[in-house]
C-alpha positions as CSV (number, residue, x, y, z in Angstrom):
1,M,132.2,91.9,74.6
2,L,132.6,89.3,77.3
3,I,133.5,91.9,79.9
4,G,130.4,93.9,78.9
5,F,128.2,90.8,79.2
6,I,129.5,90.0,82.6
7,V,129.2,93.6,83.9
8,A,125.6,93.6,82.6
9,L,124.8,90.3,84.4
10,I,126.1,91.8,87.6
11,A,124.2,95.1,87.0
12,T,121.0,93.1,86.4
13,S,121.5,91.0,89.5
14,F,122.2,94.1,91.5
15,G,119.2,95.9,90.1
16,C,116.9,92.9,91.0
17,Y,118.4,92.9,94.5
18,I,117.9,96.6,95.0
19,F,114.3,96.4,93.7
20,I,113.4,93.5,96.0
21,E,115.2,94.9,99.0
22,Y,113.8,98.4,98.9
23,F,110.4,98.0,97.3
24,S,109.1,95.0,99.2
25,K,107.8,95.2,102.7
26,Y,108.9,91.6,103.4
27,D,112.4,90.3,104.0
28,F,114.5,89.2,101.0
29,Y,113.8,85.4,101.1
30,K,110.1,85.9,101.7
31,S,109.9,88.3,98.8
32,L,111.7,85.7,96.5
33,A,109.1,83.1,97.6
34,L,106.2,85.5,96.8
35,I,107.7,86.4,93.4
36,K,108.1,82.7,92.5
37,E,104.6,81.9,93.8
38,G,103.0,84.8,91.8
39,N,105.0,84.0,88.6
40,L,106.6,87.4,88.6
41,E,110.1,86.4,87.8
42,G,110.0,88.1,84.4
43,R,108.8,91.4,85.7
44,V,111.5,91.5,88.4
45,L,114.1,90.7,85.7
46,I,112.8,93.6,83.6
47,L,113.1,96.0,86.5
48,G,116.5,94.7,87.3
49,A,117.6,95.1,83.7
50,I,117.0,98.9,83.9
51,A,120.5,99.1,85.5
52,N,121.9,98.0,82.1
53,F,121.0,101.3,80.6
54,F,123.3,103.1,82.9
55,V,126.2,100.7,82.2
56,F,125.5,100.8,78.5
57,F,125.8,104.6,78.4
58,V,128.9,104.7,80.6
59,F,130.6,102.3,78.1
60,L,129.5,104.5,75.2
61,K,130.7,107.6,76.9
62,K,134.1,106.0,77.4
63,K,134.1,104.9,73.8
64,Q,134.2,101.2,74.8
65,I,132.0,100.1,72.0
66,Y,132.6,96.3,72.3
67,R,131.7,96.4,76.0
68,A,128.6,98.3,75.2
69,R,127.7,95.6,72.6
70,G,128.1,93.0,75.3
71,V,125.7,94.9,77.5
72,L,123.3,95.1,74.7
73,F,123.6,91.3,74.0
74,E,122.9,90.5,77.6
75,T,119.9,92.8,77.6
76,F,118.5,91.0,74.5
77,L,119.1,87.7,76.3
78,I,117.2,88.9,79.3
79,A,114.3,90.0,77.0
80,L,114.2,86.4,75.5
81,I,114.2,84.9,78.9
82,V,111.3,87.1,80.0
83,L,109.5,86.2,76.7
84,F,109.9,82.4,77.5
85,L,108.9,82.9,81.1
86,T,105.8,84.7,79.9
87,L,104.9,82.2,77.3
88,F,105.4,79.1,79.4
89,S,104.2,80.3,82.8
90,T,100.6,79.3,82.1
């Protein structure tokens, strides 16, 4: 499960990076500042977590169930983080 969790963290980070890099007209650091200024961290995390679906299904296809559980656990953790960011951002 730990390997799945770590792979999911990397996939989420990579997904956030890809989203910021390719869908923002500003450079990476300016985009991070705008995201923080607009309290959009949760939304970017959600979009970055989409990459976890691909990792999850690859682990299921290879019948690596415990790694898939680690990915699922990390995805639920991201959902809780987004919930707390949304509740306490005001």
